[in-house]
C-alpha positions in Angstrom: 4.3 6.3 12.7 1.4 8.4 11.5 1.1 9.4 7.7 -0.9 12.4 7.2 -2.7 12.8 4.0 -4.6 16.0 2.9 -7.5 15.3 1.2 -10.0 17.9 -0.8 -13.0 15.5 -0.5 -12.8 14.4 3.1 -15.8 12.3 3.1 -15.0 10.0 -0.2 -11.5 9.7 1.4 -12.9 8.6 4.9 -15.5 6.5 3.0 -12.8 4.4 0.7 -10.3 4.1 3.5 -12.2 3.2 6.5 -15.5 1.7 4.9 -14.0 -0.2 1.7 -10.3 -0.8 2.8 -11.5 -1.6 6.3 -9.2 0.6 8.1 -11.0 1.0 11.7 -11.6 4.5 12.9 -9.6 5.0 16.0 -10.1 8.6 16.8 -11.9 11.5 14.9 -11.5 15.3 15.8 -13.5 18.4 14.7 -12.5 21.9 14.8 -13.4 25.4 13.8 -14.1 26.3 10.5 -15.4 22.8 9.5 -11.6 21.1 10.6 -12.1 17.4 10.6 -9.7 14.7 10.9 -10.5 10.8 11.0 -7.5 8.6 12.4 -7.4 5.2 10.9 -5.9 2.1 12.2 -3.7 0.5 9.5 -2.0 -2.1 11.6 2.1 -1.9 11.8 3.8 0.6 9.9 7.5 0.1 8.3 9.4 2.3 6.3 10.3 1.0 2.9 13.2 3.1 1.5 14.5 1.9 -2.0 16.8 3.3 -4.5 16.0 4.5 -8.1 16.9 1.1 -9.5 14.7 -0.8 -7.1 11.8 1.7 -7.5 11.9 1.0 -11.4 12.0 -2.5 -10.7 9.1 -2.6 -8.7 7.4 -0.7 -11.1 8.2 -3.0 -13.7 7.0 -6.2 -11.8 3.7 -4.5 -10.3 2.6 -2.1 -13.0 4.2 -2.8 -16.0 6.6 0.0 -15.9 4.0 2.7 -15.1 6.2 4.8 -12.6 5.1 5.5 -9.3 5.5 8.8 -7.3 8.3 9.1 -4.8 5.5 8.1 -1.8 3.4 5.3 -2.6 1.3 3.3 0.2 1.3 -0.3 0.3 -1.6 -2.5 2.3 -1.4 -6.3 3.0 -4.4 -7.9 2.5 -5.8 -11.3 2.8 -7.2 -11.3 -0.9 -5.7 -8.8 -3.3 -7.9 -9.7 -6.1 -11.2 -9.2 -4.1 -10.1 -6.3 -2.4 -8.6 -4.4 -5.5 -12.3 -5.2 -6.9 -13.6 -3.7 -4.0 -11.3 -0.5 -4.2 -12.1 -0.2 -7.9 -15.6 -0.4 -7.2 -15.4 2.8 -4.7 -13.8 5.0 -7.0 -10.2 3.8 -7.3 -8.6 3.7 -10.7 -6.7 0.5 -11.2 -3.4 0.7 -12.6 -2.1 -3.1 -12.7 -4.4 -6.2 -11.5 -2.8 -8.4 -9.1 0.6 -9.9 -10.4 2.7 -12.6 -8.6 6.1 -10.9 -7.7 9.4 -12.1 -7.6 9.5 -11.6 -3.9 6.1 -14.0 -3.7 3.3 -11.9 -3.1 0.6 -11.3 -5.2 0.7 -7.2 -5.9 -2.2 -4.8 -7.6 -1.4 -0.9 -8.1 -4.1 1.6 -8.0 -4.8 5.6 -7.9 -6.8 6.3 -4.7 -8.6 9.4 -3.4 -6.6 11.9 -2.0 -4.0 11.7 -4.4 -2.6 8.5 -3.0 -1.3 5.5 -5.3 -1.5 2.4 -3.3 -0.1 -1.1 -3.6 -2.1 -4.0 -2.3 -0.3 -7.2 -1.5 -0.9 -10.7 -0.6 1.7 -12.6 0.9 2.2 -16.1 -0.9 4.7 -17.6 1.5 6.0 -16.5 5.0 9.3 -14.6 5.5 11.0 -17.4 6.6 10.4 -19.2 3.4 11.1 -15.9 1.3 14.7 -15.4 3.6 16.3 -18.8 2.3 16.0 -17.3 -1.8 18.7 -15.4 -3.3 18.4 -11.6 -2.9 16.4 -11.6 0.6 17.8 -10.8 4.1 19.2 -7.8 6.0 22.5 -6.1 5.8 23.3 -8.1 9.0 22.9 -11.2 7.2 24.8 -10.1 4.2 27.3 -9.3 6.5 27.7 -12.6 8.0 27.7 -14.4 5.0 
């Protein structure tokens, strides 16, 4: 999956995501009329689909109720507090400091360049540890139970 984002300030966005957040540049292309794109490797992608009640609950937990847009980009990091500070220093606006969530991650929320809202998350438990808790699992798990 590739997420394509138009950035009015291309240089700022590339610096923020490549140089500060640390997403390696895998390709870049230039064309006529100063057309440019940098393709940054964000690792494995998942598509998270949430109903309105879940989105509102996440907004309460992560951001004190500040609503998120329909699309928000989440990045797993090793140290949510340090990376949050780095991104704020590089121009992001802090919405919410790292907070421990009921799903056992440490999440922060930021407004970033290119009009993106970000969640940074640091997993505090393995997927196996979380899967044993109430409310976790897949549709197949629920059908078997």
